[in-house]
C-alpha positions as CSV (number, residue, x, y, z in Angstrom):
1,M,33.3,73.1,43.6
2,P,35.6,74.0,46.3
3,L,34.2,75.8,49.4
4,C,36.9,78.7,49.1
5,R,36.1,81.5,46.6
6,A,39.5,82.2,45.8
7,G,39.6,78.3,44.1
8,V,36.9,79.4,42.1
9,L,38.4,82.2,40.8
10,D,41.8,80.2,40.5
11,R,39.8,77.6,38.0
12,R,38.1,80.1,36.4
13,A,41.2,81.4,35.6
14,G,42.4,78.5,33.5
15,G,42.3,75.8,36.1
16,V,46.0,76.8,37.2
17,P,46.5,77.7,41.1
18,A,47.7,81.1,41.1
19,G,50.7,80.2,42.6
20,R,51.9,78.1,39.7
21,R,51.2,80.3,36.4
22,R,53.6,80.5,33.9
23,V,55.0,83.5,32.7
24,A,56.5,84.2,29.6
25,H,59.6,85.7,29.9
26,T,61.6,87.7,26.8
27,G,65.2,88.7,26.8
28,D,64.0,92.5,26.2
29,P,63.5,94.7,28.7
30,P,60.2,96.4,30.0
31,A,59.0,99.1,28.2
32,A,59.1,101.5,30.9
33,A,62.8,101.2,30.6
34,Q,63.3,101.5,27.1
35,A,61.1,104.7,27.2
36,L,63.6,106.3,30.3
37,D,65.3,108.7,28.8
38,W,68.8,109.7,30.6
39,G,69.1,112.8,29.2
40,L,66.6,114.2,32.0
41,L,68.6,113.1,34.9
42,P,70.5,116.1,35.1
43,R,67.1,118.0,34.8
44,A,65.7,116.1,37.6
45,L,68.7,116.7,39.9
46,L,68.7,120.2,39.4
47,G,64.9,120.4,39.9
48,V,65.6,118.2,43.5
49,L,68.3,120.9,44.2
50,A,66.0,123.6,44.0
51,L,62.9,122.2,46.1
52,L,65.8,121.3,48.8
53,C,66.8,124.8,48.7
54,G,63.2,126.3,48.6
55,N,62.3,123.9,51.6
56,G,65.4,125.6,53.9
57,F,64.3,128.9,53.0
58,I,60.8,128.4,53.4
59,V,62.1,126.6,57.1
60,G,64.1,129.5,57.8
61,I,61.7,132.3,57.2
62,N,59.4,130.5,59.7
63,Q,62.1,130.1,62.0
64,V,62.3,133.7,61.9
65,Y,59.1,134.8,62.1
66,D,57.7,132.3,64.7
67,V,60.3,133.1,67.4
68,D,58.2,133.9,70.3
69,I,55.9,130.9,69.7
70,D,59.3,128.5,69.3
71,T,60.6,129.3,72.4
72,V,57.9,128.2,73.8
73,N,56.6,124.9,71.5
74,K,60.1,124.2,70.2
75,P,62.7,125.7,72.4
76,F,65.8,123.3,70.7
77,L,65.7,125.1,67.1
78,P,68.4,127.5,66.8
79,I,66.9,130.8,66.8
80,A,64.6,129.9,69.5
81,A,67.7,128.8,71.8
82,G,69.4,132.1,70.8
83,A,72.5,129.9,69.4
84,A,71.2,131.8,66.1
85,P,70.5,135.7,65.8
86,A,67.2,136.6,64.5
87,L,66.4,139.6,62.4
88,P,65.6,142.9,64.8
89,T,61.8,143.3,64.9
90,G,60.7,146.5,64.7
């Protein structure tokens, strides 16, 4: 019996070392590729666009409302640096 635990496990799996096992290959694509519906691609791209727009909106709102904090911590941001006008505070 080998001293290496991996050797014991390999022998229990059929007596063939892990690197030399043969896998049966068929000409068919994998089941995941067959189940892929390309008709969903436009909806997925619209979803990604909506997420990007939402992220831009949230970042913009954060910059407007955190001007005082950003002038100290992140002076390179456009509104904090004075390069873009902020909403009037009142």
